[in-house]
C-alpha positions in Angstrom: 109.6 104.0 76.5 106.9 102.5 76.0 104.1 101.7 79.3 101.1 98.9 79.4 98.5 99.2 82.8 96.2 96.4 83.8 94.7 97.2 86.5 94.3 100.9 86.0 91.1 102.0 88.2 92.6 100.5 91.1 93.5 102.8 93.4 97.5 101.8 92.6 96.8 101.9 89.2 95.4 105.3 89.1 98.6 106.7 90.3 100.5 104.8 88.2 99.0 106.0 85.5 99.1 109.2 86.9 103.1 108.9 87.7 103.0 107.8 83.5 101.4 110.5 81.7 103.8 113.4 83.7 106.6 111.4 83.2 108.4 113.0 80.4 110.5 109.2 80.3 106.9 107.7 79.1 106.3 108.4 75.3 103.2 106.5 75.1 101.0 104.8 78.2 98.5 101.6 77.2 96.0 100.5 80.0 93.4 97.8 78.8 91.1 97.8 81.2 87.3 95.7 81.9 84.3 98.2 81.3 85.0 102.3 80.2 87.2 104.1 81.3 86.4 108.2 80.6 90.2 109.7 80.7 91.5 110.7 77.8 95.4 111.9 77.2 97.5 112.4 74.6 100.3 109.7 75.7 96.8 107.4 76.6 94.9 104.5 74.5 92.8 102.8 76.6 91.8 99.6 75.0 88.6 98.1 77.0 88.8 93.9 77.0 87.3 91.3 77.2 90.3 89.1 79.4 88.3 86.1 78.7 89.4 86.1 75.5 92.1 87.2 75.0 93.3 86.0 71.8 90.5 88.9 70.5 93.8 91.0 71.8 96.7 89.3 72.7 98.3 90.6 69.0 97.9 94.5 70.9 100.0 94.4 74.4 102.6 95.6 72.7 104.9 97.9 74.7 108.7 97.9 76.7 107.4 97.0 80.2 104.2 96.2 82.0 103.3 97.0 85.2 100.1 94.0 86.9 98.1 96.0 89.4 94.7 94.2 88.8 93.2 92.8 92.1 89.7 92.7 93.7 88.9 91.7 96.8 86.8 88.9 97.9 83.9 90.3 98.7 83.5 92.1 95.1 84.7 88.9 93.6 81.5 87.3 95.5 83.8 83.3 95.6 87.5 82.1 96.5 87.7 80.7 93.0 86.5 84.7 91.3 89.0 86.4 93.0 91.1 83.6 92.1 90.8 84.2 88.3 91.4 87.4 89.0 94.1 87.9 91.2 95.5 85.2 89.7 95.3 84.3 86.2 94.1 87.1 84.0 97.5 89.0 85.1 99.1 85.3 84.4 97.9 84.9 81.3 98.6 88.3 80.5 102.5 88.5 81.3 102.6 85.0 79.0 101.3 87.3 76.5 103.2 90.3 77.2 106.4 87.8 77.8 105.8 86.0 74.1 105.6 89.7 72.1 109.0 90.9 73.7 107.9 93.2 76.5 111.4 93.1 78.1 110.4 94.1 81.9 107.4 93.3 84.1 106.9 94.9 87.5 103.8 93.6 89.7 102.5 94.3 92.9 101.7 91.7 95.4 101.4 90.7 98.9 103.1 90.8 102.2 104.0 87.7 103.1 102.9 86.4 100.0 104.2 82.3 100.0 103.2 79.6 97.4 102.6 77.0 100.7 100.5 79.5 102.3 97.8 78.0 104.7 95.8 81.8 104.2 94.1 81.6 101.0 94.9 85.4 99.5 99.0 84.8 100.9 99.4 81.8 98.3 96.7 83.4 95.7 99.9 85.7 95.7 102.4 83.7 96.4 101.1 81.4 93.3 101.3 84.5 90.7 104.7 85.5 92.1 106.8 81.7 91.2 104.6 81.7 88.2 105.7 85.0 86.5 109.6 84.0 87.9 109.9 81.0 85.7 108.7 83.5 82.6 111.8 84.5 83.3 111.1 88.3 81.5 114.4 90.4 80.8 113.7 92.6 84.0 110.9 91.3 86.8 110.4 93.8 89.5 108.0 92.4 92.2 106.6 94.9 94.9 105.5 93.1 98.0 103.3 95.9 99.7 102.3 96.2 103.2 98.9 96.9 104.0 98.4 100.2 101.8 96.2 103.0 102.5 93.7 103.8 99.6 92.7 107.3 98.9 88.7 107.3 99.5 88.4 103.9 100.1 85.7 101.8 100.8 86.7 98.9 102.4 86.3 98.8 105.8 88.6 95.6 107.0 91.2 97.6 105.4 90.9 100.5 107.2 90.0 99.4 110.0 93.2 97.3 109.7 95.4 99.9 108.7 94.3 102.4 112.1 94.8 99.4 114.0 98.7 99.1 112.4 99.2 102.4 112.2 98.4 103.1 116.5 100.8 99.8 117.4 103.7 101.7 115.3 103.0 104.2 117.7 104.9 102.3 120.2 107.2 100.9 117.9 105.6 97.3 117.3 104.2 95.9 114.3 106.7 98.2 111.8 108.1 96.0 109.7 104.0 96.6 108.9 104.1 100.1 108.5 101.1 101.0 106.2 102.1 103.0 102.9 100.2 104.5 100.9 99.7 104.0 97.3 101.2 107.2 96.0 104.2 105.8 97.8 104.1 102.5 96.3 103.1 103.6 92.6 106.3 106.3 92.9 108.8 103.5 93.9 107.0 101.5 90.3 107.6 103.3 88.1 111.1 105.1 89.5 112.7 101.0 89.8 111.0 100.7 86.3 112.9 103.2 84.9 115.9 101.8 86.1 118.3 98.9 84.0 119.0 96.3 86.8 117.9 93.0 84.9 116.5 89.5 86.7 114.6 89.5 89.6 114.7 91.9 92.6 111.9 91.9 95.5 111.2 94.8 96.9 109.8 93.9 100.6 108.1 96.6 103.3 111.5 96.8 104.3 113.2 97.7 100.9 110.3 100.4 100.2 110.6 102.9 102.8 114.1 103.6 102.4 112.5 104.5 99.4 109.8 107.3 101.0 112.2 108.3 103.0 114.6 109.5 100.1 111.8 111.1 97.7 110.0 112.9 100.3 113.0 114.6 101.3 113.7 115.5 97.2 
């Protein structure tokens, strides 16, 4: 199986790529990145692209499964408009091209509580993206809605603080549905479910993710 990844330089994307390169089920891994990625592997092909000019690279989007892990923070983007462009527009355009090119499986990293009518900007952004990619009607659409993520060497201070608060509350059985999830566990679940054969739409909420994490830890 040939896998395509966007967002390969992010915390979850890196973990996904590592697993894909180790997994014999995937014969080729193709990355589309916005900046140079100094990484080599016999299964790896890397395209450095300008997401604003899809006509230059759309013919290269060829494969069996697309892992869409692209994302940024409001602070890094600089404005809500810029974050929407990266987190929503770039991912949707890429998904549309993948669908046109015959990619059958689409795997999206979204967020817990994503909803198109949310009063919170980030949740609304993710909810709008979910609705748009559902409408593309891939043969298989897998949407992952993780809770707060535990990232290695994260510089997201607000997120790190939030994770610590949730972990503290979890000790007392509070906010258990939002127990923080490590990006390694999220990536493992994404890759394993991408290898399945269940057709149609699958949405993985935080509650749905943890049984897999517990199972994988015992194997």
